[in-house]
TORKOL-4160 file (C-alpha; in steps of 0.2 Angstrom, whole numbers, padded with zeros to 4 digits, m for minus):
199
<pt num="1" X="0215" Y="m0287" Z="m0317"/>
<pt num="2" X="0229" Y="m0282" Z="m0328"/>
<pt num="3" X="0226" Y="m0284" Z="m0347"/>
<pt num="4" X="0241" Y="m0291" Z="m0356"/>
<pt num="5" X="0249" Y="m0281" Z="m0369"/>
<pt num="6" X="0264" Y="m0290" Z="m0376"/>
<pt num="7" X="0268" Y="m0276" Z="m0389"/>
<pt num="8" X="0268" Y="m0262" Z="m0376"/>
<pt num="9" X="0279" Y="m0272" Z="m0364"/>
<pt num="10" X="0292" Y="m0276" Z="m0377"/>
<pt num="11" X="0292" Y="m0258" Z="m0383"/>
<pt num="12" X="0294" Y="m0252" Z="m0365"/>
<pt num="13" X="0310" Y="m0263" Z="m0363"/>
<pt num="14" X="0317" Y="m0256" Z="m0380"/>
<pt num="15" X="0314" Y="m0238" Z="m0375"/>
<pt num="16" X="0322" Y="m0241" Z="m0358"/>
<pt num="17" X="0338" Y="m0248" Z="m0366"/>
<pt num="18" X="0338" Y="m0233" Z="m0378"/>
<pt num="19" X="0337" Y="m0221" Z="m0364"/>
<pt num="20" X="0350" Y="m0230" Z="m0354"/>
<pt num="21" X="0362" Y="m0230" Z="m0369"/>
<pt num="22" X="0360" Y="m0211" Z="m0373"/>
<pt num="23" X="0362" Y="m0206" Z="m0355"/>
<pt num="24" X="0380" Y="m0213" Z="m0354"/>
<pt num="25" X="0385" Y="m0198" Z="m0366"/>
<pt num="26" X="0378" Y="m0185" Z="m0354"/>
<pt num="27" X="0391" Y="m0172" Z="m0348"/>
<pt num="28" X="0406" Y="m0179" Z="m0358"/>
<pt num="29" X="0417" Y="m0171" Z="m0370"/>
<pt num="30" X="0419" Y="m0175" Z="m0389"/>
<pt num="31" X="0435" Y="m0184" Z="m0385"/>
<pt num="32" X="0428" Y="m0194" Z="m0371"/>
<pt num="33" X="0413" Y="m0200" Z="m0381"/>
<pt num="34" X="0424" Y="m0206" Z="m0395"/>
<pt num="35" X="0439" Y="m0214" Z="m0384"/>
<pt num="36" X="0442" Y="m0232" Z="m0388"/>
<pt num="37" X="0443" Y="m0240" Z="m0371"/>
<pt num="38" X="0444" Y="m0259" Z="m0375"/>
<pt num="39" X="0457" Y="m0268" Z="m0387"/>
<pt num="40" X="0443" Y="m0269" Z="m0400"/>
<pt num="41" X="0439" Y="m0250" Z="m0399"/>
<pt num="42" X="0423" Y="m0250" Z="m0390"/>
<pt num="43" X="0417" Y="m0232" Z="m0388"/>
<pt num="44" X="0401" Y="m0223" Z="m0382"/>
<pt num="45" X="0397" Y="m0214" Z="m0398"/>
<pt num="46" X="0401" Y="m0229" Z="m0409"/>
<pt num="47" X="0389" Y="m0239" Z="m0398"/>
<pt num="48" X="0375" Y="m0227" Z="m0402"/>
<pt num="49" X="0379" Y="m0226" Z="m0420"/>
<pt num="50" X="0379" Y="m0245" Z="m0421"/>
<pt num="51" X="0362" Y="m0247" Z="m0412"/>
<pt num="52" X="0355" Y="m0234" Z="m0423"/>
<pt num="53" X="0360" Y="m0245" Z="m0438"/>
<pt num="54" X="0353" Y="m0260" Z="m0430"/>
<pt num="55" X="0336" Y="m0252" Z="m0428"/>
<pt num="56" X="0335" Y="m0245" Z="m0445"/>
<pt num="57" X="0340" Y="m0262" Z="m0453"/>
<pt num="58" X="0329" Y="m0273" Z="m0443"/>
<pt num="59" X="0313" Y="m0262" Z="m0441"/>
<pt num="60" X="0316" Y="m0254" Z="m0459"/>
<pt num="61" X="0323" Y="m0266" Z="m0472"/>
<pt num="62" X="0317" Y="m0282" Z="m0464"/>
<pt num="63" X="0299" Y="m0276" Z="m0466"/>
<pt num="64" X="0300" Y="m0267" Z="m0483"/>
<pt num="65" X="0301" Y="m0250" Z="m0474"/>
<pt num="66" X="0319" Y="m0244" Z="m0478"/>
<pt num="67" X="0325" Y="m0228" Z="m0470"/>
<pt num="68" X="0337" Y="m0223" Z="m0482"/>
<pt num="69" X="0327" Y="m0220" Z="m0498"/>
<pt num="70" X="0342" Y="m0215" Z="m0509"/>
<pt num="71" X="0361" Y="m0218" Z="m0506"/>
<pt num="72" X="0364" Y="m0224" Z="m0488"/>
<pt num="73" X="0380" Y="m0218" Z="m0479"/>
<pt num="74" X="0396" Y="m0226" Z="m0482"/>
<pt num="75" X="0396" Y="m0235" Z="m0465"/>
<pt num="76" X="0379" Y="m0243" Z="m0469"/>
<pt num="77" X="0379" Y="m0262" Z="m0471"/>
<pt num="78" X="0385" Y="m0264" Z="m0489"/>
<pt num="79" X="0397" Y="m0275" Z="m0496"/>
<pt num="80" X="0410" Y="m0261" Z="m0499"/>
<pt num="81" X="0408" Y="m0254" Z="m0481"/>
<pt num="82" X="0424" Y="m0253" Z="m0471"/>
<pt num="83" X="0424" Y="m0267" Z="m0458"/>
<pt num="84" X="0417" Y="m0261" Z="m0441"/>
<pt num="85" X="0413" Y="m0244" Z="m0449"/>
<pt num="86" X="0397" Y="m0243" Z="m0439"/>
<pt num="87" X="0406" Y="m0244" Z="m0422"/>
<pt num="88" X="0414" Y="m0227" Z="m0422"/>
<pt num="89" X="0411" Y="m0210" Z="m0428"/>
<pt num="90" X="0423" Y="m0201" Z="m0439"/>
<pt num="91" X="0429" Y="m0183" Z="m0435"/>
<pt num="92" X="0416" Y="m0176" Z="m0447"/>
<pt num="93" X="0401" Y="m0185" Z="m0439"/>
<pt num="94" X="0396" Y="m0175" Z="m0424"/>
<pt num="95" X="0388" Y="m0181" Z="m0408"/>
<pt num="96" X="0372" Y="m0171" Z="m0413"/>
<pt num="97" X="0372" Y="m0180" Z="m0430"/>
<pt num="98" X="0374" Y="m0198" Z="m0423"/>
<pt num="99" X="0361" Y="m0195" Z="m0408"/>
<pt num="100" X="0349" Y="m0186" Z="m0421"/>
<pt num="101" X="0350" Y="m0202" Z="m0432"/>
<pt num="102" X="0347" Y="m0213" Z="m0417"/>
<pt num="103" X="0331" Y="m0202" Z="m0413"/>
<pt num="104" X="0326" Y="m0204" Z="m0431"/>
<pt num="105" X="0328" Y="m0223" Z="m0430"/>
<pt num="106" X="0317" Y="m0223" Z="m0414"/>
<pt num="107" X="0303" Y="m0214" Z="m0424"/>
<pt num="108" X="0305" Y="m0225" Z="m0439"/>
<pt num="109" X="0306" Y="m0241" Z="m0428"/>
<pt num="110" X="0291" Y="m0236" Z="m0417"/>
<pt num="111" X="0281" Y="m0233" Z="m0433"/>
<pt num="112" X="0285" Y="m0250" Z="m0439"/>
<pt num="113" X="0281" Y="m0258" Z="m0422"/>
<pt num="114" X="0264" Y="m0248" Z="m0420"/>
<pt num="115" X="0259" Y="m0252" Z="m0438"/>
<pt num="116" X="0262" Y="m0270" Z="m0439"/>
<pt num="117" X="0256" Y="m0285" Z="m0428"/>
<pt num="118" X="0268" Y="m0296" Z="m0419"/>
<pt num="119" X="0266" Y="m0310" Z="m0431"/>
<pt num="120" X="0269" Y="m0300" Z="m0446"/>
<pt num="121" X="0282" Y="m0309" Z="m0457"/>
<pt num="122" X="0298" Y="m0300" Z="m0463"/>
<pt num="123" X="0314" Y="m0305" Z="m0471"/>
<pt num="124" X="0331" Y="m0300" Z="m0465"/>
<pt num="125" X="0341" Y="m0297" Z="m0481"/>
<pt num="126" X="0358" Y="m0300" Z="m0474"/>
<pt num="127" X="0354" Y="m0317" Z="m0465"/>
<pt num="128" X="0357" Y="m0334" Z="m0474"/>
<pt num="129" X="0342" Y="m0338" Z="m0486"/>
<pt num="130" X="0336" Y="m0352" Z="m0475"/>
<pt num="131" X="0334" Y="m0341" Z="m0459"/>
<pt num="132" X="0328" Y="m0324" Z="m0467"/>
<pt num="133" X="0310" Y="m0326" Z="m0463"/>
<pt num="134" X="0306" Y="m0319" Z="m0446"/>
<pt num="135" X="0291" Y="m0311" Z="m0436"/>
<pt num="136" X="0291" Y="m0294" Z="m0429"/>
<pt num="137" X="0290" Y="m0302" Z="m0412"/>
<pt num="138" X="0306" Y="m0311" Z="m0415"/>
<pt num="139" X="0315" Y="m0295" Z="m0421"/>
<pt num="140" X="0308" Y="m0285" Z="m0406"/>
<pt num="141" X="0316" Y="m0297" Z="m0394"/>
<pt num="142" X="0332" Y="m0298" Z="m0404"/>
<pt num="143" X="0334" Y="m0279" Z="m0405"/>
<pt num="144" X="0329" Y="m0277" Z="m0386"/>
<pt num="145" X="0343" Y="m0289" Z="m0382"/>
<pt num="146" X="0356" Y="m0280" Z="m0393"/>
<pt num="147" X="0351" Y="m0263" Z="m0386"/>
<pt num="148" X="0352" Y="m0269" Z="m0368"/>
<pt num="149" X="0368" Y="m0278" Z="m0371"/>
<pt num="150" X="0376" Y="m0262" Z="m0379"/>
<pt num="151" X="0369" Y="m0251" Z="m0365"/>
<pt num="152" X="0379" Y="m0263" Z="m0353"/>
<pt num="153" X="0394" Y="m0260" Z="m0363"/>
<pt num="154" X="0391" Y="m0241" Z="m0362"/>
<pt num="155" X="0389" Y="m0243" Z="m0343"/>
<pt num="156" X="0406" Y="m0251" Z="m0341"/>
<pt num="157" X="0415" Y="m0239" Z="m0354"/>
<pt num="158" X="0407" Y="m0224" Z="m0345"/>
<pt num="159" X="0414" Y="m0230" Z="m0328"/>
<pt num="160" X="0431" Y="m0232" Z="m0336"/>
<pt num="161" X="0430" Y="m0214" Z="m0341"/>
<pt num="162" X="0425" Y="m0205" Z="m0326"/>
<pt num="163" X="0418" Y="m0217" Z="m0313"/>
<pt num="164" X="0400" Y="m0213" Z="m0316"/>
<pt num="165" X="0389" Y="m0228" Z="m0314"/>
<pt num="166" X="0370" Y="m0232" Z="m0314"/>
<pt num="167" X="0356" Y="m0239" Z="m0325"/>
<pt num="168" X="0348" Y="m0223" Z="m0330"/>
<pt num="169" X="0345" Y="m0205" Z="m0324"/>
<pt num="170" X="0337" Y="m0205" Z="m0307"/>
<pt num="171" X="0339" Y="m0224" Z="m0305"/>
<pt num="172" X="0357" Y="m0229" Z="m0303"/>
<pt num="173" X="0353" Y="m0246" Z="m0296"/>
<pt num="174" X="0369" Y="m0246" Z="m0285"/>
<pt num="175" X="0371" Y="m0248" Z="m0266"/>
<pt num="176" X="0372" Y="m0231" Z="m0257"/>
<pt num="177" X="0390" Y="m0233" Z="m0252"/>
<pt num="178" X="0404" Y="m0219" Z="m0252"/>
<pt num="179" X="0420" Y="m0219" Z="m0263"/>
<pt num="180" X="0430" Y="m0227" Z="m0248"/>
<pt num="181" X="0418" Y="m0241" Z="m0247"/>
<pt num="182" X="0420" Y="m0245" Z="m0266"/>
<pt num="183" X="0439" Y="m0244" Z="m0265"/>
<pt num="184" X="0439" Y="m0256" Z="m0250"/>
<pt num="185" X="0427" Y="m0268" Z="m0260"/>
<pt num="186" X="0437" Y="m0268" Z="m0275"/>
<pt num="187" X="0453" Y="m0271" Z="m0265"/>
<pt num="188" X="0444" Y="m0286" Z="m0257"/>
<pt num="189" X="0439" Y="m0293" Z="m0273"/>
<pt num="190" X="0457" Y="m0291" Z="m0280"/>
<pt num="191" X="0464" Y="m0300" Z="m0265"/>
<pt num="192" X="0451" Y="m0314" Z="m0267"/>
<pt num="193" X="0455" Y="m0316" Z="m0286"/>
<pt num="194" X="0474" Y="m0317" Z="m0281"/>
<pt num="195" X="0470" Y="m0330" Z="m0268"/>
<pt num="196" X="0460" Y="m0340" Z="m0280"/>
<pt num="197" X="0473" Y="m0339" Z="m0293"/>
<pt num="198" X="0487" Y="m0345" Z="m0282"/>
<pt num="199" X="0476" Y="m0359" Z="m0275"/>
């Protein structure tokens, strides 16, 4: 019989999302990891920076365990921060710095998750007063959802950059077809879309 361990299950899904997101940076140039590939500027390194901030805020400040003990960086969620500053890296912020911050966020978050029980109450300072009180369980589900969502964004952005696809290293979750098959498949979908649009 398998013993249930909800916290371990949740942590595993969070770690899977983290790994999938970082894997999308592998083998790319500084230019490619920063390129805005949507009208709203979505880019790979910005997604990593954003998710690092999500973890540091939700697993840090929410439970009285702030990561930044002194002055937070200018992109941090303060009233005077530039809008969307957490969604892109400046030329002075290196890949190593952003990825390093994300790894630090993992350790900080994991410590919170391992130390507290799932029913521990926290307070999200940037939420409306009437909704601020949350449990660690709620925050874990929320951060897993955010991380997996942004890993999906990264998956699409990476495909736009160089055609690379897949869920994670060693597990691409894709049918084993060649390039010609995919080109035919895409052409077929384009034809179907046009037919539906004309109908």
